[in-house]
Biopython code that builds the backbone (N, CA, C, O; Angstrom):
import numpy as np
from Bio.PDB.StructureBuilder import StructureBuilder

atoms = [
    (1, "UNK", "N", (109.900, 294.121, 177.653)),
    (1, "UNK", "CA", (109.808, 295.564, 177.836)),
    (1, "UNK", "C", (110.997, 296.079, 178.644)),
    (1, "UNK", "O", (111.620, 297.077, 178.281)),
    (2, "UNK", "N", (111.302, 295.399, 179.730)),
    (2, "UNK", "CA", (112.414, 295.831, 180.572)),
    (2, "UNK", "C", (113.736, 295.711, 179.829)),
    (2, "UNK", "O", (114.598, 296.583, 179.938)),
    (3, "UNK", "N", (113.891, 294.635, 179.077)),
    (3, "UNK", "CA", (115.133, 294.442, 178.340)),
    (3, "UNK", "C", (115.327, 295.530, 177.289)),
    (3, "UNK", "O", (116.444, 296.012, 177.104)),
    (4, "UNK", "N", (114.270, 295.922, 176.606)),
    (4, "UNK", "CA", (114.407, 296.980, 175.601)),
    (4, "UNK", "C", (114.745, 298.318, 176.258)),
    (4, "UNK", "O", (115.491, 299.116, 175.691)),
    (5, "UNK", "N", (114.202, 298.567, 177.446)),
    (5, "UNK", "CA", (114.556, 299.794, 178.169)),
    (5, "UNK", "C", (116.023, 299.774, 178.568)),
    (5, "UNK", "O", (116.710, 300.792, 178.478)),
    (6, "UNK", "N", (116.504, 298.617, 179.010)),
    (6, "UNK", "CA", (117.917, 298.487, 179.363)),
    (6, "UNK", "C", (118.827, 298.723, 178.173)),
    (6, "UNK", "O", (119.846, 299.404, 178.288)),
    (7, "UNK", "N", (118.460, 298.160, 177.027)),
    (7, "UNK", "CA", (119.255, 298.374, 175.816)),
    (7, "UNK", "C", (119.235, 299.842, 175.386)),
    (7, "UNK", "O", (120.244, 300.377, 174.927)),
    (8, "UNK", "N", (118.092, 300.478, 175.536)),
    (8, "UNK", "CA", (117.987, 301.891, 175.178)),
    (8, "UNK", "C", (118.898, 302.747, 176.066)),
    (8, "UNK", "O", (119.614, 303.620, 175.575)),
    (9, "UNK", "N", (118.862, 302.488, 177.363)),
    (9, "UNK", "CA", (119.736, 303.233, 178.276)),
    (9, "UNK", "C", (121.203, 302.930, 178.003)),
    (9, "UNK", "O", (122.046, 303.823, 178.081)),
    (10, "UNK", "N", (121.514, 301.679, 177.683)),
    (10, "UNK", "CA", (122.898, 301.316, 177.378)),
    (10, "UNK", "C", (123.384, 301.993, 176.103)),
    (10, "UNK", "O", (124.569, 302.301, 175.980)),
    (11, "UNK", "N", (122.487, 302.226, 175.160)),
    (11, "UNK", "CA", (122.872, 302.890, 173.914)),
    (11, "UNK", "C", (123.031, 304.391, 174.110)),
    (11, "UNK", "O", (123.880, 305.011, 173.468)),
    (12, "UNK", "N", (122.233, 304.978, 174.980)),
    (12, "UNK", "CA", (122.292, 306.422, 175.211)),
    (12, "UNK", "C", (123.424, 306.803, 176.160)),
    (12, "UNK", "O", (123.937, 307.920, 176.099)),
    (13, "UNK", "N", (123.815, 305.879, 177.036)),
    (13, "UNK", "CA", (124.827, 306.168, 178.054)),
    (13, "UNK", "C", (126.129, 306.765, 177.521)),
    (13, "UNK", "O", (126.538, 307.827, 177.990)),
    (14, "UNK", "N", (126.792, 306.124, 176.562)),
    (14, "UNK", "CA", (128.038, 306.693, 176.052)),
    (14, "UNK", "C", (127.862, 308.069, 175.395)),
    (14, "UNK", "O", (128.733, 308.934, 175.495)),
    (15, "UNK", "N", (126.736, 308.250, 174.734)),
    (15, "UNK", "CA", (126.480, 309.561, 174.124)),
    (15, "UNK", "C", (126.313, 310.636, 175.201)),
    (15, "UNK", "O", (126.808, 311.754, 175.055)),
    (16, "UNK", "N", (125.617, 310.290, 176.273)),
    (16, "UNK", "CA", (125.404, 311.237, 177.365)),
    (16, "UNK", "C", (126.719, 311.584, 178.065)),
    (16, "UNK", "O", (126.967, 312.748, 178.380)),
    (17, "UNK", "N", (127.554, 310.587, 178.306)),
    (17, "UNK", "CA", (128.849, 310.838, 178.939)),
    (17, "UNK", "C", (129.724, 311.702, 178.019)),
    (17, "UNK", "O", (130.425, 312.597, 178.490)),
    (18, "UNK", "N", (129.682, 311.436, 176.728)),
    (18, "UNK", "CA", (130.421, 312.265, 175.779)),
    (18, "UNK", "C", (129.906, 313.693, 175.750)),
    (18, "UNK", "O", (130.686, 314.640, 175.644)),
    (19, "UNK", "N", (128.591, 313.847, 175.843)),
    (19, "UNK", "CA", (127.997, 315.186, 175.895)),
    (19, "UNK", "C", (128.444, 315.931, 177.150)),
    (19, "UNK", "O", (128.775, 317.115, 177.088)),
    (20, "UNK", "N", (128.452, 315.235, 178.293)),
    (20, "UNK", "CA", (128.922, 315.876, 179.530)),
    (20, "UNK", "C", (130.382, 316.309, 179.405)),
    (20, "UNK", "O", (130.758, 317.390, 179.857)),
    (21, "UNK", "N", (131.198, 315.454, 178.789)),
    (21, "UNK", "CA", (132.605, 315.818, 178.616)),
    (21, "UNK", "C", (132.754, 317.012, 177.662)),
    (21, "UNK", "O", (133.538, 317.923, 177.929)),
    (22, "UNK", "N", (132.016, 317.008, 176.569)),
    (22, "UNK", "CA", (132.089, 318.125, 175.623)),
    (22, "UNK", "C", (131.607, 319.425, 176.248)),
    (22, "UNK", "O", (132.120, 320.495, 175.920)),
    (23, "UNK", "N", (130.633, 319.348, 177.142)),
    (23, "UNK", "CA", (130.109, 320.542, 177.789)),
    (23, "UNK", "C", (131.083, 321.097, 178.825)),
    (23, "UNK", "O", (131.298, 322.308, 178.890)),
    (24, "UNK", "N", (131.673, 320.217, 179.633)),
    (24, "UNK", "CA", (132.511, 320.657, 180.742)),
    (24, "UNK", "C", (133.989, 320.761, 180.371)),
    (24, "UNK", "O", (134.736, 321.475, 181.040)),
    (25, "UNK", "N", (134.425, 320.071, 179.326)),
    (25, "UNK", "CA", (135.840, 320.003, 178.934)),
    (25, "UNK", "C", (136.710, 319.440, 180.047)),
    (25, "UNK", "O", (137.913, 319.695, 180.094)),
    (26, "UNK", "N", (136.101, 318.678, 180.936)),
    (26, "UNK", "CA", (136.801, 317.978, 182.011)),
    (26, "UNK", "C", (136.186, 316.594, 182.147)),
    (26, "UNK", "O", (135.041, 316.370, 181.754)),
    (27, "UNK", "N", (136.954, 315.669, 182.706)),
    (27, "UNK", "CA", (136.423, 314.338, 182.950)),
    (27, "UNK", "C", (135.786, 314.212, 184.327)),
    (27, "UNK", "O", (135.230, 313.163, 184.652)),
    (28, "UNK", "N", (135.853, 315.247, 185.133)),
    (28, "UNK", "CA", (135.349, 315.173, 186.502)),
    (28, "UNK", "C", (133.846, 314.916, 186.544)),
    (28, "UNK", "O", (133.403, 314.003, 187.241)),
    (29, "UNK", "N", (133.070, 315.682, 185.832)),
    (29, "UNK", "CA", (131.604, 315.548, 185.868)),
    (29, "UNK", "C", (131.146, 314.202, 185.291)),
    (29, "UNK", "O", (130.292, 313.556, 185.897)),
    (30, "UNK", "N", (131.678, 313.752, 184.147)),
    (30, "UNK", "CA", (131.263, 312.427, 183.670)),
    (30, "UNK", "C", (131.631, 311.288, 184.627)),
    (30, "UNK", "O", (130.857, 310.344, 184.790)),
    (31, "UNK", "N", (132.802, 311.370, 185.258)),
    (31, "UNK", "CA", (133.212, 310.324, 186.193)),
    (31, "UNK", "C", (132.322, 310.328, 187.424)),
    (31, "UNK", "O", (131.936, 309.264, 187.908)),
    (32, "UNK", "N", (131.989, 311.513, 187.942)),
    (32, "UNK", "CA", (131.078, 311.593, 189.090)),
    (32, "UNK", "C", (129.712, 311.027, 188.716)),
    (32, "UNK", "O", (129.084, 310.347, 189.526)),
    (33, "UNK", "N", (129.247, 311.299, 187.503)),
    (33, "UNK", "CA", (127.979, 310.750, 187.039)),
    (33, "UNK", "C", (128.033, 309.226, 186.977)),
    (33, "UNK", "O", (127.085, 308.556, 187.389)),
    (34, "UNK", "N", (129.125, 308.677, 186.471)),
    (34, "UNK", "CA", (129.265, 307.224, 186.403)),
    (34, "UNK", "C", (129.308, 306.602, 187.792)),
    (34, "UNK", "O", (128.722, 305.541, 188.010)),
    (35, "UNK", "N", (129.990, 307.242, 188.730)),
    (35, "UNK", "CA", (130.041, 306.734, 190.101)),
    (35, "UNK", "C", (128.648, 306.769, 190.719)),
    (35, "UNK", "O", (128.237, 305.816, 191.381)),
    (36, "UNK", "N", (127.921, 307.861, 190.506)),
    (36, "UNK", "CA", (126.569, 307.993, 191.046)),
    (36, "UNK", "C", (125.651, 306.902, 190.502)),
    (36, "UNK", "O", (124.911, 306.274, 191.260)),
    (37, "UNK", "N", (125.698, 306.678, 189.204)),
    (37, "UNK", "CA", (124.861, 305.652, 188.587)),
    (37, "UNK", "C", (125.270, 304.261, 189.094)),
    (37, "UNK", "O", (124.411, 303.414, 189.337)),
    (38, "UNK", "N", (126.561, 304.030, 189.251)),
    (38, "UNK", "CA", (127.032, 302.740, 189.753)),
    (38, "UNK", "C", (126.543, 302.472, 191.171)),
    (38, "UNK", "O", (126.172, 301.344, 191.498)),
    (39, "UNK", "N", (126.539, 303.498, 192.011)),
    (39, "UNK", "CA", (126.047, 303.333, 193.379)),
    (39, "UNK", "C", (124.555, 303.005, 193.370)),
    (39, "UNK", "O", (124.105, 302.126, 194.105)),
    (40, "UNK", "N", (123.797, 303.708, 192.544)),
    (40, "UNK", "CA", (122.352, 303.453, 192.470)),
    (40, "UNK", "C", (122.078, 302.036, 191.959)),
    (40, "UNK", "O", (121.212, 301.346, 192.496)),
    (41, "UNK", "N", (122.800, 301.597, 190.936)),
    (41, "UNK", "CA", (122.606, 300.253, 190.401)),
    (41, "UNK", "C", (122.985, 299.209, 191.454)),
    (41, "UNK", "O", (122.308, 298.189, 191.582)),
    (42, "UNK", "N", (124.054, 299.451, 192.204)),
    (42, "UNK", "CA", (124.462, 298.525, 193.257)),
    (42, "UNK", "C", (123.404, 298.418, 194.347)),
    (42, "UNK", "O", (123.085, 297.317, 194.796)),
    (43, "UNK", "N", (122.863, 299.546, 194.772)),
    (43, "UNK", "CA", (121.829, 299.537, 195.812)),
    (43, "UNK", "C", (120.596, 298.775, 195.340)),
    (43, "UNK", "O", (120.083, 297.924, 196.067)),
    (44, "UNK", "N", (120.116, 299.065, 194.142)),
    (44, "UNK", "CA", (118.942, 298.362, 193.632)),
    (44, "UNK", "C", (119.233, 296.883, 193.405)),
    (44, "UNK", "O", (118.351, 296.049, 193.610)),
    (45, "UNK", "N", (120.433, 296.543, 192.993)),
    (45, "UNK", "CA", (120.800, 295.136, 192.825)),
    (45, "UNK", "C", (120.811, 294.398, 194.150)),
    (45, "UNK", "O", (120.362, 293.255, 194.234)),
    (46, "UNK", "N", (121.324, 295.049, 195.182)),
    (46, "UNK", "CA", (121.324, 294.420, 196.504)),
    (46, "UNK", "C", (119.901, 294.275, 197.041)),
    (46, "UNK", "O", (119.578, 293.266, 197.668)),
    (47, "UNK", "N", (119.054, 295.267, 196.801)),
    (47, "UNK", "CA", (117.674, 295.180, 197.255)),
    (47, "UNK", "C", (116.899, 294.096, 196.506)),
    (47, "UNK", "O", (116.072, 293.402, 197.097)),
    (48, "UNK", "N", (117.161, 293.954, 195.228)),
    (48, "UNK", "CA", (116.419, 292.957, 194.453)),
    (48, "UNK", "C", (116.921, 291.547, 194.714)),
    (48, "UNK", "O", (116.203, 290.585, 194.442)),
    (49, "UNK", "N", (118.127, 291.398, 195.232)),
    (49, "UNK", "CA", (118.688, 290.073, 195.500)),
    (49, "UNK", "C", (118.483, 289.587, 196.915)),
    (49, "UNK", "O", (119.053, 288.569, 197.308)),
    (50, "UNK", "N", (117.678, 290.294, 197.690)),
    (50, "UNK", "CA", (117.442, 289.882, 199.071)),
    (50, "UNK", "C", (116.742, 288.530, 199.112)),
    (50, "UNK", "O", (116.004, 288.160, 198.199)),
    (51, "UNK", "N", (116.991, 287.816, 200.176)),
    (51, "UNK", "CA", (116.366, 286.536, 200.385)),
    (51, "UNK", "C", (115.037, 286.767, 201.120)),
    (51, "UNK", "O", (114.994, 286.843, 202.348)),
    (52, "UNK", "N", (113.953, 286.878, 200.335)),
    (52, "UNK", "CA", (112.633, 287.168, 200.888)),
    (52, "UNK", "C", (111.629, 286.183, 200.349)),
    (52, "UNK", "O", (111.817, 285.583, 199.291)),
    (53, "UNK", "N", (110.574, 286.032, 201.091)),
    (53, "UNK", "CA", (109.451, 285.212, 200.631)),
    (53, "UNK", "C", (108.512, 286.099, 199.828)),
    (53, "UNK", "O", (108.125, 287.179, 200.275)),
    (54, "UNK", "N", (108.149, 285.632, 198.637)),
    (54, "UNK", "CA", (107.264, 286.414, 197.782)),
    (54, "UNK", "C", (105.893, 285.777, 197.765)),
    (54, "UNK", "O", (104.987, 286.280, 197.101)),
]
sb = StructureBuilder()
sb.init_structure("model")
sb.init_model(0)
sb.init_chain("A")
sb.init_seg("    ")
for serial, (resi, resn, name, xyz) in enumerate(atoms, 1):
    if name == "N":
        sb.init_residue(resn, " ", resi, " ")
    sb.init_atom(name, np.array(xyz, "f"), 0.0, 1.0, " ", f" {name:<3s}", serial, name[0])
structure = sb.get_structure()
């Protein structure tokens, strides 16, 4: 289930970035969106990789 959600988001991502570029006619908003998503993914990756007892 998680893998299919990841593939779905990966397939929609380029279309969404292209839509943002077509709407704004600038690369600023799509790049800021990519940076924002990258920061969120990094934070969640660091949280999920913690050395904890489960």
